[in-house]
C-alpha positions as CSV (number, residue, x, y, z in Angstrom):
1,R,0.0,0.0,0.0
2,P,1.1,3.7,-0.3
3,S,1.9,3.8,3.4
4,D,4.5,1.0,2.9
5,L,6.5,3.3,0.6
6,L,6.7,6.2,3.0
7,E,10.0,5.1,4.4
8,Q,11.5,4.8,1.0
9,I,10.2,8.3,0.0
10,T,11.4,10.0,3.2
11,S,14.9,8.4,3.0
12,D,15.5,9.6,-0.5
13,G,16.9,13.1,-0.2
14,G,16.5,13.8,-3.9
15,L,12.7,13.8,-3.8
16,S,10.7,16.9,-3.0
17,G,7.0,17.5,-2.3
18,D,4.4,16.0,0.0
19,P,5.8,12.5,0.9
20,H,2.2,11.1,1.3
21,K,1.3,12.2,-2.3
22,L,4.6,11.0,-3.6
23,A,4.0,7.6,-2.0
24,E,0.6,7.4,-3.5
25,R,1.9,8.3,-6.9
26,L,4.7,5.7,-6.7
27,F,2.3,3.0,-5.6
28,Y,-0.4,3.6,-8.2
29,R,2.1,4.2,-11.1
30,T,4.6,1.4,-10.4
31,A,4.1,-0.9,-7.4
32,E,0.5,-1.7,-8.0
33,I,1.1,-2.2,-11.8
34,R,4.0,-4.5,-11.1
35,A,2.0,-6.5,-8.6
36,R,-0.9,-6.8,-11.1
37,A,1.6,-8.0,-13.8
38,D,2.8,-10.7,-11.4
39,L,-0.8,-11.9,-11.0
40,V,-1.5,-11.8,-14.7
41,N,1.7,-13.6,-15.7
42,A,2.1,-16.1,-12.9
43,T,-1.6,-17.0,-12.1
44,L,-4.1,-15.8,-14.7
45,K,-2.0,-16.4,-17.8
46,P,-4.6,-14.9,-20.2
47,D,-4.5,-14.9,-24.0
48,L,-5.3,-11.2,-24.0
49,V,-5.4,-8.3,-21.5
50,L,-7.9,-5.5,-22.1
51,C,-7.5,-2.3,-20.0
52,L,-10.8,-0.4,-20.0
53,H,-10.5,3.3,-19.4
54,F,-12.4,6.5,-20.0
55,N,-10.2,9.3,-21.4
56,A,-10.2,12.9,-20.2
57,E,-9.1,16.3,-21.4
58,P,-7.3,19.0,-19.3
59,W,-9.9,20.7,-17.1
60,G,-8.0,23.7,-15.8
61,N,-8.3,24.6,-12.1
62,A,-8.7,21.3,-10.2
63,N,-10.9,23.1,-7.6
64,A,-13.2,24.4,-10.4
65,P,-12.9,21.9,-13.2
66,A,-14.3,23.0,-16.6
67,L,-16.2,20.8,-19.0
68,V,-15.2,20.7,-22.7
69,D,-17.1,20.1,-25.9
70,V,-14.9,17.4,-27.4
71,T,-15.1,13.6,-27.3
72,H,-13.0,11.0,-29.0
73,F,-11.6,7.5,-29.0
74,H,-8.3,5.6,-29.5
75,L,-6.5,2.4,-28.6
76,L,-3.0,2.0,-27.2
77,L,-0.7,-0.8,-28.1
78,N,2.8,-1.4,-26.8
79,G,5.5,0.4,-28.8
80,G,6.8,3.9,-29.4
81,Y,9.9,3.5,-27.3
82,T,12.1,6.6,-27.1
83,D,15.9,6.6,-27.3
84,D,16.1,7.6,-23.6
85,E,13.8,4.6,-22.7
86,I,15.8,2.1,-24.7
87,M,19.0,3.3,-22.8
88,M,17.4,1.9,-19.6
89,E,18.4,-1.8,-19.1
90,D,15.0,-2.9,-17.7
91,Q,13.0,-1.3,-20.6
92,R,15.5,-2.6,-23.2
93,F,15.1,-6.1,-21.8
94,E,11.3,-5.8,-21.7
95,L,11.3,-4.5,-25.3
96,L,13.3,-7.5,-26.4
97,R,11.0,-9.9,-24.6
98,K,8.0,-8.3,-26.4
99,L,9.7,-8.7,-29.7
100,L,10.4,-12.4,-29.1
101,Q,6.8,-12.9,-27.9
102,R,5.6,-11.5,-31.2
103,T,2.5,-10.0,-29.6
104,H,2.5,-6.8,-31.7
105,E,0.9,-8.3,-34.8
106,E,-1.9,-9.7,-32.7
107,E,-2.5,-6.4,-30.9
108,V,-2.7,-4.7,-34.3
109,N,-5.2,-7.2,-35.7
110,I,-7.4,-7.2,-32.6
111,G,-7.2,-3.4,-32.2
112,T,-8.2,-2.9,-35.8
113,D,-11.4,-4.9,-35.4
114,V,-12.2,-3.3,-32.0
115,A,-11.6,0.2,-33.4
116,A,-13.9,-0.5,-36.3
117,A,-16.7,-1.8,-34.0
118,F,-16.3,1.3,-31.7
119,F,-16.6,3.7,-34.6
120,S,-19.6,1.9,-36.0
121,G,-21.3,1.6,-32.7
122,T,-20.5,5.0,-31.2
123,G,-19.4,7.4,-34.0
124,L,-16.6,8.6,-31.8
125,P,-13.9,10.4,-33.9
126,P,-10.2,9.4,-33.5
127,Y,-8.0,11.2,-30.9
128,Q,-5.0,13.0,-32.3
129,Y,-1.8,13.2,-30.4
130,N,0.5,16.2,-30.8
131,P,2.4,15.4,-34.0
132,E,5.6,16.7,-32.3
133,A,5.2,14.1,-29.5
134,K,7.9,11.5,-29.3
135,T,6.1,9.1,-27.0
136,A,3.2,8.2,-29.2
137,R,3.2,6.9,-32.8
138,T,0.4,5.9,-35.2
139,V,0.1,2.2,-36.0
140,A,-0.6,0.7,-39.4
141,G,-2.0,3.9,-40.8
142,N,-5.1,3.5,-38.6
143,P,-6.1,6.8,-36.9
144,F,-7.5,5.0,-33.9
145,L,-4.4,2.9,-33.2
146,W,-1.4,4.4,-31.3
147,A,1.7,2.8,-29.9
148,R,3.0,4.0,-26.5
149,N,5.5,2.5,-24.1
150,L,3.5,2.1,-20.8
151,L,4.6,0.1,-17.8
152,A,1.5,-2.1,-17.9
153,N,1.5,-2.9,-21.6
154,R,5.2,-3.6,-21.4
155,L,5.1,-6.0,-18.4
156,Y,2.2,-8.4,-19.4
157,D,3.3,-11.5,-21.2
158,C,0.5,-11.4,-23.7
159,P,-1.1,-9.0,-26.2
160,V,-2.3,-5.9,-24.3
161,I,-4.8,-3.3,-25.5
162,F,-5.7,-0.1,-23.7
163,L,-9.1,1.3,-24.6
164,E,-9.5,5.1,-24.3
165,P,-13.1,6.0,-25.4
166,Y,-15.1,9.0,-24.5
167,V,-14.0,12.0,-22.5
168,M,-15.0,12.1,-18.8
169,N,-15.1,15.9,-18.6
170,S,-16.9,16.3,-22.0
171,R,-20.3,17.9,-21.5
172,G,-22.1,15.1,-23.4
173,D,-20.1,12.2,-22.0
174,Y,-20.2,13.5,-18.4
175,A,-24.0,13.7,-18.5
176,R,-24.2,10.1,-19.8
177,I,-21.8,8.9,-17.1
178,Q,-23.8,10.7,-14.4
179,A,-27.0,9.0,-15.7
180,G,-25.6,5.6,-14.7
181,D,-26.6,2.3,-16.2
182,Y,-30.1,1.9,-17.6
183,E,-32.0,-0.2,-20.2
184,G,-33.2,1.2,-23.5
185,L,-32.8,4.8,-24.4
186,R,-32.9,8.1,-22.5
187,S,-33.0,11.7,-23.7
188,I,-29.7,13.3,-22.8
189,H,-28.8,16.7,-24.2
190,G,-31.8,16.4,-26.6
191,R,-30.8,13.0,-28.0
192,E,-32.1,9.5,-27.3
193,Q,-29.0,7.6,-26.2
194,P,-28.3,4.2,-24.6
195,S,-26.4,3.8,-21.4
196,I,-22.8,4.8,-22.0
197,F,-21.6,1.7,-20.1
198,R,-23.7,-0.6,-22.2
199,E,-22.6,1.1,-25.4
200,Y,-19.0,0.7,-24.3
201,A,-19.4,-3.0,-23.5
202,D,-21.4,-3.7,-26.7
203,A,-18.8,-2.1,-29.0
204,L,-16.0,-4.0,-27.3
205,A,-17.9,-7.3,-27.5
206,N,-18.8,-6.8,-31.1
207,G,-15.2,-6.0,-32.0
208,L,-13.8,-9.0,-30.3
209,A,-16.5,-11.3,-31.8
210,Q,-15.7,-9.9,-35.2
211,H,-12.0,-10.6,-34.8
212,Y,-12.3,-14.1,-33.4
213,R,-14.9,-15.1,-36.0
214,K,-12.3,-14.3,-38.7
215,S,-9.2,-15.7,-36.9
216,R,-10.9,-18.8,-35.5
217,P,-13.5,-19.8,-38.0
218,S,-16.0,-22.6,-37.1
219,P,-15.1,-26.1,-38.4
């Protein structure tokens, strides 16, 4: 837990800031992810890991967050290593292991079908990273697929896909999230819309079904 890291934080004279906040950041960004990777790799041993997220845009003052008018969708695959990252021995080792596992092609194939199903089911436009950014790269010419070197998608010993649909602080998506789960349609911002959670689940399920029908045809 974060409290277990306080001694490490306070003994490191090179770190500044609130030690409790630093401990929480270290736990949620590294320790918890590594523990989760141990569980996935040693116990669960899945064929595929799906990380289901909602995206967000900058909202200005944290004490008075502002809603925005945009929404979008993209998928993240492992890749996009920078020169500085490859200079680190652990990341270089994990990159080599990913290459030998040959998971990238499967991530691209699954991601392509899932992205197509999301666009068909939600109409969400693709998210665009800053073209000057060195930490994200487009994949296979697909505007919905991006490669990024994240700790989680680097550590799992199987194909890993991060889903980043919707924008939590978008006016339209925020209203749908606040509406919770429900059956059928409801009028939200003047439009009849399904539960955002069911729309999310249906789009993902349809994309996976489409992919595995093609890759594992019935006898």
